[in-house]
N, C-alpha and C positions, 0 to 999 in steps of 0.2 A: 424573365423566370416564369416558368408555368407555373399553374396551378398545382399541379402534381408535384413539382419538385419543391415549391414553397411549402405545401403541407406535409412533405417529408422532411424538410430542414426544421420546421416548426416542432414535429414530433420527437426529431433527433435532439433538439434543444431545450425542449419543455422541462425533462427532469432535472438539468443542470441549474435553471434559473433559481431555484430556492438556495442553493449551495454555492452560486456564483462568487459571492463575497469570500468565502473560506477557500475556494480553489484558487482565486487570485491573490489572497493574501500570503503572507510569509509563514502564517501558523501551521500551515498543512505541507508535510512532505511527501509528494505523491508517490515517490519510490518506497520510502517506510510503509505507507498505507498498502502497497501492494505486495511488499515482502511479508507483512504482517497477515495479510489474508491468505497468502501462500502456505507459510512456514509456522503460524502459531495456532495451536488448537486452543481457542477463546474459551471455550467451557471449562478447561482445565488450566489454563493460563500457562502452557508448557510448550515447548517445541514438538511439533509433530514428527512421527517417527519417518525413516526412510530418507527418501531424496529431500523433500521440503526442508527438513531439520538441519540435514548435512548441508544443503545449499546455503542456508542462513549461516551456519557456523563457519563455511569456508569463504562466504562474502566478509565476515567480520573479522577473520583472521587475515585476510588481504587488504584490509584498509577501508573496506565499504563503511562509512559513518553511520549510514541508517541502519545497517545490519548490527553493528556495534552496539547502538543506542536500543534496539529492541533485545538484544541479548541482556544488556545492563539491566533494562526494565523487568526482565525475568528473573533477575538475580542470578545471573550466568555471566563469567566472563571467559571469553575465546582464548583458548592458549595454544 
């Protein structure tokens, strides 16, 4: 491996080192984390309007467990 490729790989992996144990544990649901960042307004603790909120609601209604859990955490149930 060239020094340039090694430096690139080191830079790519460096931010993950502190959270590696969380990423590889069963405590973290990556899909839930991504959906949360897309569809939840963390400042207000509510669904974002428009497509993002509609996406979460549609996923929850169609059996996506991560989306359903997020809606329940917000005090909502998809119908």
